[in-house]
N, C-alpha and C positions, 0 to 999 in steps of 0.2 A: 560521395562527399570526399572530402580529402584528408590524411591519415589525422591532425589535431579536431577536424571535426568528430570525425571517429573515437577521438578519447574523450570529447566534449561530452560525445553523446550515452556513452558506456559509463561517464561518472552521472549523468543525469538517471540513467537505467539504474545504477547500482544506490543513488539516495531513494529515488522512489520505490526501491522493495526493500531496502532497509528501513526508511521510518515509516512505511506501511507496516509492516511487522512490530516495530515499536507501537506505536500506535493502535494495531489492531488485536494482539494479542490482551496487553490490558482492557480494554473495551471487550472484548469476548467474556474475559472472566468477571466483568460487573455485568454484563447480563446476562450469561449463560452457565455459570455456576450456582450453586447453595452456598449457604455460608460454612457450613463444614469441610466441602470441596475447598475452598480455598487454602486451606493447609495442607492440602493433599499431594501426591509428588506431580501429579500432572500442574496443578498450581506452581507448582515448585519450577519443576522445566518451562513452564512458560514466563516467569519471571526472569529466570537464567536467561534465554533464548533474547528476553527483550532488554535487558541488560546491556548483553555483548553487542545488540542490536544499536545500541544508545554510544557505547565506545566508538564501532567503528562506523555512527554515523558523525559523530566528531572529526575522525579522521578522515571521512570522506568528505566533508564539508571545509578542512581546509585544503582536500588537493582541489576540488572546485573551485577554490578562491585563487587559488595561484593558476589554474587553466584560467579564470576570468582573466587575470592579470596579464598574462600572456596574452590572450587574443585581442585583450585592448591595447596592448601596447606594438602586436604584430613582432614581438621576439620567438627566433628561431631555437633560441636555448634558455632552457629554467635557469641559468644560472646567471643571464645578465638582467631577468630582474630585481628590483630595487625596492629597497622596504619602503618606502615614499608613495609606488605605487600603488602598494599594499593596502597600506594608512588609505590613501585618496578612495580606494573603492569603498573598502569599510565603513567612511563618514562621509565620504559624499555622494553617496549615488543610493538607489532603494535596495538592487541589490547586496548591497552593502549591511544597508541594516534590516535586512530579512536574515542574512547571516548569521551576524550579531546574536537577535534574538532567538535564531534557531540553535545556536553551540548555547545559548547561554540553558534554553530548553532542555535540551542534552543532558546536560551540567548538573541541570537540577531532576533531574531524571534519575539520573545514574544514583547522585546523593539518595533521595527519597527512596531510590529501589534497597539502597542498602541499610539502611535505617526505617525499615518500615514492619522489619519482619515480625515483629512483636504482634505487628494489630491485623497480620495474613488474614484473619476469621471475619475484618471487618471490610464491608464495602469501600469501605473509604482511601485503602490503601490503592484499587483500582483504579477509582476516580479518578487517585491523584496522576498517578503515573499514565493513563490513558490523557488527560487534561494536557502534561506537559510533552506526551506523544504526537496530540494533536496540534499544540503549537508548533512543534516542530516540524513536521507532514507540510503544514498551512502555508510555511513559509516559502515551500516552492513555487508556490505559486506566483511567484514578484522572480522568478528565472523566466517565465513564460510569456505569450499574448496577452495576458489578463495588465499586464504593465505598459503596455503600447498605447492605450489610451491617455485621458484627461477630463478631468472632472466628473460627472454624474455617471457618464460612462464606463467610467476607470473601475469607479466604487464597486460598481454593479458587475464587471466582467470579472476583478479580482474575487468579489463574495460569492460568483457561480464557481469560480477556477477551484476556489477551499472547498465548498461544498461538493464537490467531484471528488477534490484529494481525497477529501474524510470518509465519503462513500465508497471510494475504492480502496483506502486504507481498512475500511471494518471488513470489507470483503477477505481482502486480502488475510488479514488477520483469522479471520474464520477458517479459509482453507489452510492455513499453518494449524490451528490446533486441532482439527480434524484430522488433519494426516498424523499430529505426535497423536492423538489417541487412537489411529488406525495402526499405526506404523508396527512390521511384527513383533513381536516378541511381547507386544500392549494389551492384545487383546487374541484371541477373545473367551473370556474368561470373567468372573466375578463383577465389580463393581466397576471396572474399567468399562466393560461389553457394555453395563448400564447405564454410564456416564456417555458412552457415544450414541447409543441408542436414542436417550432423552436429549441431549442435546444437538442432534443430525433431525432427529422429530420436529421438537423447537425450536427452530431457526428459522421456519416458513417463514413469518411476520417481521420479525426482521432481515431477513434476505429481500422479502417481499419490497420492504422500507426502501433498502439501499438500490435494489432497481430501479425503482422510481425514482430516486435521486438521481440516479445515474444518466437514464435517459431525458431529465428534466433539462439537467443542468449541462448535460453534451448537447441538446436541440442549439440551447439559449448560447452557449459558447460556439458554436456554430454559425452560428446568426450575428454574435457579435466581432467576428474572426473572417469570415466569408462577405456577408450578411446575404441578399435575397437572389443569387447566382447558385451555375454550378460549376466548379471545380475545371481543374486540366487534369484528364484520370489517365496519364502517363503513368507510367509503371512506380516510378521515383518521385514521382510529382506530389504533391502537397493530395494533391485530389487521388490520386492513386495509394499511397499510402494510408489516408484518411479510409478509403473503402476497404482497403485490407482490414485497417482495426475493427472497422465496422463487423464483417464479415468473421471476425473472432471474437467480437463481444456475442454475436448471435449464437458460436457455439457454445462460449460457454455459459448462455440461459439454457441452449440446449441439455448442457450437461450438467446443472445445475436442477433443473428442473427431473432430469431424470435421478437424480438421488433425491429430491424432494416427494416424488411419487411414484416411485418404482423402488429403489433401492434402499433409501431411511425405514420405509414398513416393511420391507421384508426383513431389516436388521432387525428391529421391534419385536417383530413375528419370533422369529430365531430367538432371543432373550428371551423371551418369556416361556418359550418352552423348555429353554435350556440344556437345549440339545447342542453337542459340542462342533459334531459336523454341520451342521446347517448356519449357528453360527461361524464357522472360520468360514463356507464359500461367503457369508453376504457381508461379511467384512471385508473377504478379499475383492469380491467386487465394489464393494463401495471405495476403497483403494484403489483401484484402477481408477475408479471414475475421476475420483481426487486429483489426483496424482496427473489424468488427462487436463483437468480443468487448471491447474496449478500454472502448469506448461503454459497453455493458453493463456492466462493470466502474464504469466509474465512476457509474450510477446504481445499482447496487447501496450502494456507498459514499454517494452522497450519502442514500440511506433509511437506512441505518446511522447515518448524521451526524443524522437527524430521530429518529429512534428511539432513540438517547441521550438526548434530552429531553424523550421523553416517559412519562408514566406509563403501565403494562402495562393498569391498572384503569380505567374511567370515574372521571371526578370529579365 
């Protein structure tokens, strides 16, 4: 890809990662934390990270709008862009409508996050923040292949894309939350160790649902984009990048399975005995696995960002 295309792909990747955290971290607090834990230090760190992400998301969305205007006009210099071009995109395109909804959702997220502190023991603040973050993340579907159809197929593809994005955001948010809990200095002792052990072992049902949604919507999206044919598998072609994405996704599944069936039970056993040495070793092993899984997830999202800009058929 040319340099401007790499810039556009980089902005897409940054938005994917950022909005996945904005949605996934409050969602984690909603289903994983108990009432009293929503007042704790870990919950405050998650809210602060999500609020910062919402601010970053607004800035990234502004940059993405400017980049879209440059691409549509073919301008080589951002200074040559005129205000009416930006206004036309915002008011006259589906991308612009989705952009407005995203920015509004992120602004509401920031306002809600700054004014719900007194209600942090309740589930409602987590639900409100997750809802705003989910709307912001879902709008990215209008910047991909889902918006290329007409009629009922368009709505089906967009619905599948939105579900795929939300499932991915839930996974990324959970990874970020577990890394916050397992980071050096946070464990292994006391309530932090108990919280990491309980949430890591309790994630199985949610994680299984996330994987199922990703697989089902991934297959449906492939069918709607490519159809019942095999794409070209050259290294930088759509098919080649898709194959790399699937390989990385399989790696994530392997790491997640190791966490679920080996490392999380090992951590639970160490937490039950209360011995510091085994607990430290268990946390370190889980942390390494989580870092590998998070790095793999970032690579998957990078490929998604590039795939969303490519045609599935050779030019």
